[in-house]
N, C-alpha and C positions, 0 to 999 in steps of 0.2 A: 880614939885613944891610940889606936896603932900609928895614926899620923902624928901626933903630938910626942909620942914616943920616939919615932923616927927623927923628928925635927930637934929632940933633946939629945939623943944619943950619938946622932952623926950631924951635929951643928958646924964641925970643920970639915966636913966631907962634902964632895958633890953626890948629889943623889939625881938620877934619872928616873924619873918616874912616867909611866904611861898611865893616864888615867882617863876614866870613863864618866867621872862625876867632875863638874867644875870646882864644886867645892873641895876636891883634892888637892888643887894646884893652887888656889888664890892666894894662899898665904906663902908662896915660893917666892925665893928672891928673883927668879927669871923663869918666864915661860917661852916655850917655843912651840909654836902653832904650825902644824903641816896641813898642806890641803893636797890630796892626791900624791903624796910622797915629796913635796917640795916645801921647802920652809917657806911660809906666808908672813910670820910675825916672829920677832925675838926682842923681847924687851920686860921691864918688871911689869908685875901685874897693875900696879898702880897707872904705871905710863899707858898702858894697854887699855885700861878701862876710862882713861881721860879722853882717849880717841874713840868717839861714840862710833866711828865707822869701821873700827877695828873689828876683825872677826872673833878674838877674843871677848871684846867689850858687848858683842852682840850674842855671843853665847851665853853669857853672864846674863843680860836681859832677859833671853828667853827663859832659862832656868829660872829666874827670878818670877816671871810671869807664871810660868807652870808650877811653880812649888806653892805647896798649901801650908809649908812651915809659917809664914808670915814674918820670918827672920831676915835680917841682912845677910848678905852671902859673906861678908867678911867677919861675922861675928865666931 
């Protein structure tokens, strides 16, 4: 609910979110992945998910495997 409200109320704004849950960022316009303080990836979630070797794609795959929800991450 909070994420939905932020997306609606700040749709014309740049939002920088530090997320510890992958589901918090999967609907973002752009994702920046840091590794040891350095930029590792920067692109749309869709583009990063298409590349199965990307760190973001691997994080989503790991989350999906560990999740007991049985729902797609994009829902």
